N, C-alpha and C positions, 0 to 999 in steps of 0.2 A: 504494500500500500504506500509506503514512504517513497519508493522508487517511482511509482506511477505519479504521485503528487509532485515529486521532484522534476520529472520529465515535463509534466504539464506546466509547472512554474517556469522552467527554463525556456520552454517554447513560447510562453506568453511574455517573457521579459522584453523582447525587442520588437514585438508586433504592434505596439501602440505608437506609430509614427505616420505622418502624412507622406505618401509616396512623392518622390521628387518629380516636379514638372519642368521639363526642359523648355527653354525658350528657343525660338528659331535662330539658328546660327550660333548657338552657345557652344563654346569650346568645352571639350571633355575635361573633366576635373577642374572646372573654373573655381574661383574662390567661393562662390555661392554653393556649388556642388560639394566642395570639400567641407564647408561649414555644415552642410546637411549630414554628411557621414560622420563628422566629428561629434555632432549632437547625438546621433544614434549610438555611437560607440561609448561616449561618456555616460549616457543614460543607462545603457546596458551594464557598464562597469559599476555604476552606482547601485543599481538594483542587485547585482551579484554581491557587492560588498554588504548591502543591507541584509541579504539572505544569510551571509556568513555570521553577521552579528546576531541574527535571530537564532541561528543554530547554537552559538555559544551560550546565549541566555537560556535556551531550551535545555541544553545539556546540564547547565548549572542548576536550573530550577528542578529538573526531573531526576537528577542524580540521587539515588537512594541505595542504601545497603539492605537489599531484600534478604530476609533469612531463608526464603525458599530458593533453592538452586535454580529451579526452572524460571522463576520470575527474574532472578539475577541474570540468567543467560539470555532471556528475552530482551531485557534492557540493554545488555551489552551488544547484542546483535543489532538492535535498533540504532544504537550509537555508532556502531561500526558502519552501517549503511549510510548514515548521515555524514560521517567523516569521509567516506569514499566519495560521496556526492560533492562535498565541499572541496575535496582534493581536485576533482575534475574542474570545478568552478575556479579554483586557484590557478590551475593551468590555463583556463580560458581567460582569466583576468590578465595573466602574463601575455597571452596572445593579443588581447585587446590593446594592452600597453604598446606592444611591438607595432601593431597596426596604427595606433595613434602617432607613433614616431614616424612611420612611413608617410602619413598625412602631413606631418610637420615638415618632412624632408621633400615634399612634393613628389613622392615616388608611389603613392597609393593609386590603385585603380588599373595598373598595368600588370599583365601576366609576368611572373618572374621567370618563366620558362621561355616563352616566345616573344614577349614584349608587346603584344597587342592589348587593346582595351579589354578589360574584363567585362565591363558593361554595368550600367546603373542598376538594372533589375536584379542581376546576379548578386551584386554587392549589397543591395537592400535585403535580399534573402539570406545572404551569408556575408555580413560585413567584414569578416576577417579573411575572406577568400584571397588567395595569392596567385591562383591559377585561373586562366580562362576556362570555359566549359570544355573546349576541345582538349586542352592539355590535361585537365582533371580527369576526363573520361579515359584518355590514353593511359594516364598513371594508374587508374583503377583497373584497367584491363591488364596492364603489366603486373600489378600486384596480385591479381587473381591467378595469372599464369605462374608466377613464382611461388605462390602459396599452395598450389595444387600438387 
């Protein structure tokens, strides 16, 4: 149940934004476009940090020394799942920070493999994307072939 809630929370974190509306002749990754993605990334990071704080408070409030070994084991398992989720979020926060640095350096929005534009809609769906859809698809195919 905690994992389902976690997945739902993660999926909802960055969904509350207005899709970017390009103007005719607007240059890709203009200042306005970069500000749009910066706002999305910063909001996402803030929400993740708030979730971490909630987990810490929850674990402090709920920590109890149950005399029944089954109750104690259940609580430890719940805490373990929460900590694993927070660890994934910690890694995601690091990736968001790296992406914000790319924005700052004017290197955001271009595929790190082939150099083409990643695309606004792909970046809105996955703001930390570093590969265009073609390179990502190719990488996934290679990964499947090596994994089999």
